[in-house]
N, C-alpha and C positions, 0 to 999 in steps of 0.2 A: 485110833483103826481108819484107813482110805482105801478106797479101792481105783483103781487109772483106766480110763477112757484109754485105748488103744487104737492109735489113728494106724493106715493101714500101711503095707509093705514099703508108699511112696516116703513117706514121711521117718523108715525105721534111721538110717542113719541118723538123720535131724534128732530123732529123741534122744540120740547116746549124749548129743552136747549137752550138760546140765545148764546151758546158761536160758536154754529156749526149751522147756520142757510142759507138753501138753498131758494138760488130765483134769482130770474129770473128777473133783472130790466129794463125797456125801461124808457128814457129819456124823458117826455114830456114839463119839463120845464125846459129852459137849463144853467146847473150849470157854476158857475166860478173855471175853471180846476187851480191845485195847484202844484206846483212846486217847492220840495224838495232842498235845495241847501245840503251836507253834504262835511263830512270832517275832518281829522285831524289840530290842532292847525298850522296855515301858512302855507295853503295846494293851498290855490289860492280864499277862496268862495265869499268873497269883491269884486275880481275883475271883476268875472265869473258873480256877478249879477249886475254890473255897466254896462259891456259889454251887457248881456242879454237886458238894456233898451234901449243903446247905440242903440243898431241894429237895435230897433224897436220900434222907435220912436210914429207910428201910435198905439200905444196899451197903457192903462192905465192900471197900473197896480199897487196893493197897495201888499206894502213888511213888512212882519214882519220879525223884525232882534231880534237875541236874543245874549246875551253876556254875560259871566261867568265873573260876577263881580261889585259890588256897583252902579258904574259909569258908563256909558257906553259910550263909542265911536268911535265903528265901523259904525252907523250913521249917523256921519259927517263925511266918510271915500265915502258914499252913494252920487255918483255924480250927479245923473240924477233926476228931479226932479220928483212924483210918484204922485198918486193919495190919500193914503196915508201912511205914515208910522207909523208903530207901531214897538216899541222898547221896548224889556224884558230884563230887568238888574237883576243882582245879584240874579243866581240862572239859574239854566240848563230847558233849555225851554221844555225836556222830564221826567225829573221827579216831583222836586219841583215846577216847574212854570206849570206843564202840564195845571190847576187849571188857570191859568193867561189866560195861548190859548185858552181853550173855552173861556173866558169872552173876549179874543180880538178879534176872529170869529167874536163872536157876536155883539158885539159893530160894527166890520165890516160890518157887516149883515141888522144893524139897522141905518148903516149912508144914508146920501144920491149918497154915492160915486158909480157913472158909471162904475164896474170893470171887466175890460178884461181878468186880470190874477192875481191870486198872487203868491209871490214870499216866501218863507219862510226859510232864510237864518240861520242854526240851529250854537251855539255853535262847538267850534272844538270838544267837550267831550261829546257831545249828542249824543242816541241814535238817530235815524231818523225812527225807526219803532215804537217805541211810540209813537212819532208827526204823521207818517202814522195813526196807530188805532184813532185815537182824530176823524178825516174825515171819515177812511176808517167806524167805525163801530159805532160812535154815530147815532144814528137816527135822530136828528135835523140838523145836518151840512153835514149827509151823502145827503139828499135829496136836497143841496145847492152849496154844492162843490164837485168835482171830481179831484183826485190823479191824476193828468196828469204821473208825474214821480219823480223816485228819483235821483239825479243825483249825482254822488260823486267827489272828484277830489282828486286825490293820490299826491303827493309830489315822480317825479321820485329819484331820487338822494338818497332818504334814505325811501322808502317804501318798500323796500324788509327785511331789518331788525326791520322795524316797524310794521310793520303784526305779528312779534311772539311775540313783548313784548307788545303792545299794545290792550288791549280785546276791546275796545270802536273800534276802527280802525277796529277792525274783522270785528264786529255788523254796521261797515256802511256799509261797500263793500258788504257783503255778502246781503243786502237790498238793496241795489239799482240795477237801471237798466241802468245806466251806466256808465262808471268812466272814466273820464278825466285822463291820466296819465299825472298830468302838467309838464314842468320844464322839456322837453325832451330837451329842449337845452344847459340842464346843465349835461349831459351826454353821453359817445358814445352808436355809434350805438349798438354791442354787449349788452352793459347794459342793454338799451331800450328793445330791441325785448326778452333778459330774463326776465324783470319785468314783460311787456305787459303777456308773458307767463304765469306767478306764479300768476297773475292776475287773467285771464282769466281762470283757469285750477281753482283757488278755487272758482269763479262765475262764472260756463258757461254761464249760461242766460244773464250776460251783456256783454253789447260789449265795449271793451276798446279801448277808440280813444287817441293817442300820442299829447299833447298838449304845445304851447308855450303859458303866458300870460293869458292861460282861453280860447286861440281863439277855435273855432271849427265849421267846419261849416258845423255841421249838423243842422237841427233847432229842440233846444232844448228843447221848448214851445209846440212843438205838435211831444212830442212822442209815446200820448197813449197807452204808455206802459201796463199798467189795465186795458184796455180794453180787454174782454172775449175772442176775434179774435186773437188780440195778445200776450196776454199769450199762449192760444192754440197751436198759431204754434213755438214756443219756446221752450216748454216739449216735442214737438214731435220731435225737432229737437237735444234734448239732448242724444248722447248718451252713453261716455265711464266716470267711476270715475276715479278721479286727484285727488292728494295729493301734496303737500310741508311743508314736515315737520309734524309737529303735525295739522296744519290748511288743512282742506280736503272738498272735494264735495265728493256725493256718488251717485249713482246711481239707484233703485230697480225698476225690475218690473216684475208683477206680472201675468197671466193668469186669474187666478182663480177670481170668483166674489166675494168684500169681504160684510160682513155684515157691517151694519153703526152702531149700535148701538158699539158694540166692537171696529171700529176703532176708532171714539168717545171718547171711554173711555181710550185709546191706545194713542191716541195723544193726551188727555189731561192730561195723565201720563208723557208722556217724554219731553211734552214742559217746565212742570213745575220741574221737576227731574233732568233735563239734561240740566245744561247750556249752557252747553259748546257747544249746538246746537242751532245754530242764524237761522233757516233759514228751513223750510220744504213747498216745493211747487208741485205742479203734477197734473195730467190727475188720474180722480180715477173709475175703475169699481164697481158699488154699483151693489147689485144684485134688481135684479127689474124693475132699471132704463134702459132708452135705451140712455139718454142722455150722455155724457162725465160730469163729476162732475170735477169741475176745484179748486183745493184746495190753497188755500196759507197763512198760519202763519205770524202772523203779534206780536212779542215779545211773551209772553204767550196765547196769544187768537187765533184763529182760522176760516175761514170761507171758506163755498163751495159756486161754483155758477153752476148752470145746464147749461151746454154748447151745443154741437150742438149734433147729433145725429151722433153715432157710424156709419163711413162710411168701417169700416172693423172690424178684432176680436177684440171686448172690450179686453182692458190691464188697469192695474193701472201701471202709472209710477209715481215716489216719487224720487225727489232730496231732499237731503238733506245735510247743508253747515255747517259745525261749527267745534272744535277742537275735536282733540283723538275721532273721530267716529267710531264707532265697528259696522262696513256692517255688519257682521254678526246677532250682535244682534239685530239692526233693520231689518235686512230683518228677523227673528225668529220673531218679535214682531208684525212687519207687515203682516207676514202666518199667526199668531195668529189671526187673523182678517177676514180671509177667511170664506164665508158662509157655514157653515152646510151643 
């Protein structure tokens, strides 16, 4: 069950467009937390999945395993028993099997299984943002599941070169909330520090944690990265632009209040027309609103949630992550959304 925070009449027409919904959701019925494990081929996702179940023997897990091939083998590598194991093969869970993901989630909900946590391991060539979209935007699933975080694994010896070459890898890292820089034992300290800095520059919102064999001291099952308070905290800490070759993150700040309708159409346009733009997140100062509006994009869709009341002077802060970003053009576009 949920109750929605209602915007004022100025936003009423904006709210009719389902892609940009202002809502303040209060959880009454307990939801199943979901952790998405992503990372390019061979980065250590199945190792991490096994480790999470080994280190949490008291939890009842359900696992959705995706492998790009007609005959899946990854499920046979899962060492621990779980309440429900669902394998999606011969397709990528973020595209051709996205409908199958919905069917599998429904199957899980209709089962008699008592689940404490759902783990989704994607194939190495999947865009996890599309998977997150199913949980975040589908009205049926968003009332039963809560996306806790997207955890990405990066191969320390090869990630610097691969980040420039593999489009899907860049998307995986851009949408993740924490990046495990795995196989740190295979590189020297200088290489590790340089690689860690590159990843932190590319996605300044994510924490980068060096690991070996996907072993991490943090509790990856309770990051709560998608909760409103945690999102607000992250954006308030983002300060500067960073770039690595053609991969870039940039931050734009505006003190002027934004017009909601202008902003909606501009965001819709750039997400569709700029495929190199992987992620947009931030805090918005919307004309007439006393609260911060927390924005996040998932693939070509976006939503905005009403946050806390402004304690200081209202200011819009937007983080853009992508390839060959033109900060000047982005800033001009955002400025075109300033209220008259």
